[in-house]
N, C-alpha and C positions, 0 to 999 in steps of 0.2 A: 682756454689751451687746446681741448681736444677741437677738432674738426666735427663738430655734430653732424653737419648733414651726409660726411665723407664715411664716419664710422655708422650710421644709423642704415644707410646706400649698403653699405659694404656686408652687415650683420643679415638683412633682409633677405639679401641673396643667399643667405644659408640658413633661414628661418628662424631667425632672433629679432627679436624686438623688447627696447625698454624703455622701462617707464622715464618719466622725467625726474622723480626722486633718484634714479639709479645714476641715468644721466650728470646730475650736477655732483653725486658721491664719487665719480668717475672724472669727473673734471677737477675736481679739488685733487683728487690721487694724482693728475697729470700734472697741477700745478706744481704740488710739493716734490712731486717727485726731479723735475728740471730744478726747482732752489734747491733741494738738497744736493743735488747733482754738482753744484759747483764746490762744494766744502769738499764732499769724498764720490769717487766712482761709483755709481749706480748705473748708467747706461752710456753705451757710445751715439745712441740715438736721441737726437733733440731735436731735431724739426716736425713742428705740433704736423702737419701729415704722414708724417714716417711714425711717430710714438702711435698715433693715432693706428694707425692700419697695422705697424711692425708688432707692436704690443700691444693693445687694446684691442681689435678688432682679432688678431691670431689667437690671443687668449678666448677673446666671448664666443668665438665660434664653435667650440666644444660643445657651449649648448644648445648648439642646433643639428650637431652631431650623434648624443646620446641624450639620455631621461638620467637627470639626475631627481632623485623624488626629496617632496618638501621635508627637510630637516635630515639629510642624509649628511653624512661623516665625512670627509675630503682631507686629505694630507699634502700638502706643497712640496716634492721633495729638492732639495736645492733651491728652492725660491726666490733669491736672490733681492730683487728690488719689488717682487711681489705677482711675478707673470707667469702662469696665469692664477694661482693661487688669491691676491689680492682683489685683482680684477672681478673675478667669479663671485666673491664678496663679498663685493660693493655691488655686484647687479644681482646678485640671489640673497639677500641677510640671512635667508632661513635657513642655509648651508652650514653646518660647522665644520670649519677651516681651521688646520692647524696649520700652521708656517715652520717646517726645517730647512736652518741653514747653520753654517759653520762661521759666518761673518757676523758678530753681533751688533756694529751698524745696520747691516740692512735688516734684522728684527728689531731694530730698536725703530728704522724709518716707519715699517711695516706696523709696528706699537702705534706709533704715533698718527699715522692716518686713520687706523680704526678707532684710535681716541676722538678724532678731530671728528669721524662720522658718525659719532655714536654708538659704533659697532665693537661686537667682541668677538675673538679670536686665540688661539693657542701660540705662543711664539716658541719654538722648541733649537736651542743652542746645543745641538748635538752632532755629531757627528752620524753619520745615516747607519754607517756596518756598527755603531755604539747603539743608537734607536732601536734598530732593527732587531737586537736582542733581549731588550726590555719591555718584561710581561703588561706593563702600563700600555704600549703600542704596537707591540709585536698581532697582527692579524686582528686589529683593531680596527680598521678603516673600510667603509664600505666603497670608496673610491681613492685610489692616490694619481698624484699627478707630477711630471717632471716635463722643461721644456728646455732643451738646449744644455742638457748637462753632461751626459757622457755615452761612449757608444754602445750598443743596446744589450749585448752581452754583459759588460760592466751595470747598465742601469738596471737590468732585473732584478741583479742580486741585490741592489742596492732597496729596489722597490717591489719586489711581491712579499718579502718577510711583512710588510706591514698590511696586506690585504688581508681583508677577511675571508673564509671560504666561503664563494658567490660572488664576490665581489669584483672589479676591475680595476687596471691599473692604465691609464692614460699615457702613452708616452707621445710626445708630441715634438716629432723630429725634421727634418729637411726634406726636401723631394730625392735628394739625390742619397737616401739612407737606405734604398733598397736591399743592399747589400749585405750590409750590419746587419740588419734585419732577419735573412735571410740565416745568416753566420749565427747568431743568437737562439736558433731555433731549438738546440738544445738544451741549450739552459734555461729555457722559458719552462720546457718539460720537467726538466731536473728541479726548479723550486718549484712546480706545483700548480703551473700556468697553461694556458692554453689562449692560443692566438685566434681570436676571433674574428679581427679584422685591419685588413692593412687600408685603410683610404688614402689614397693620394686625390688631392683637391685644389684647385684655384683660389686662392683667400680672394687676390682682385684679379683680374689680367696679367698673364705673364707673370704671377708672385704662386707657382703651386707650394703646396706644405702636403703634409702628412700626420695622421695620427694613428698609433698602431694600439687595437682595444686588445688588451690581455686578462681571459677571465680567471681568478683564483677557483681551481678547483678542488685542489688536495692542499694539504697542510704540508708547508717549506719544511725542508728536512731542519734540525735543529741546528746543523753546523753552519748554517747560511744566516746570515751573512759570514764571510770569514774577514780576518781583517784588512784594511784598505793594500796593503801593501801586495798580499797574496791574492785581491784581485786584479789591480794591476795588473801584477806578474804575470799570472794567470788566469787570464776569465776562463768561466766556464763555456764548453763546447757542449 
């Protein structure tokens, strides 16, 4: 299913190499993604080359842009079909990855892929604003990821409460997100974060991508995250 030469070539340009076992796990994931997508919607992207680049390379490129220490904990917020969290777990089984989403079917799909590959991961069928208030999850993760989930000002309120002090939130955004990132600067500070890097790069030729690195430098005030209706109606500034 995956175009291995395309995946390896794309990732190598960003300093990422995968062993054969990782490639086999990722290929199984891609096959199950397309099979399951026939029963319920997981992705609009189904062409093998586009799946390879737009989902898998786009997720795994993170491994070449930052260091994720062995055994680090990572929460993927709004994980959907598992990008980037499941792709990262299959490439780096040492990572302790949790998957948060409001759609039980999508989490069931992730669980089935983990089971088939012999790996473990926690699936959380919760809303981010609810989970972010729970002591079990609040400020417990070394890293938090979110890909194509929400506007940056909204996203940081959902995600930063999960990040431990000193940890990082990776917002995987489109190249066109510069304005929303600038507009979210006040929200980042208010929630205890500091934007360390706003990285714009070409995933492949003529395919720009952006990753925003937000460091957690102080605790998020207890009143955040607010209820989802309030977050949507009045994003922090």
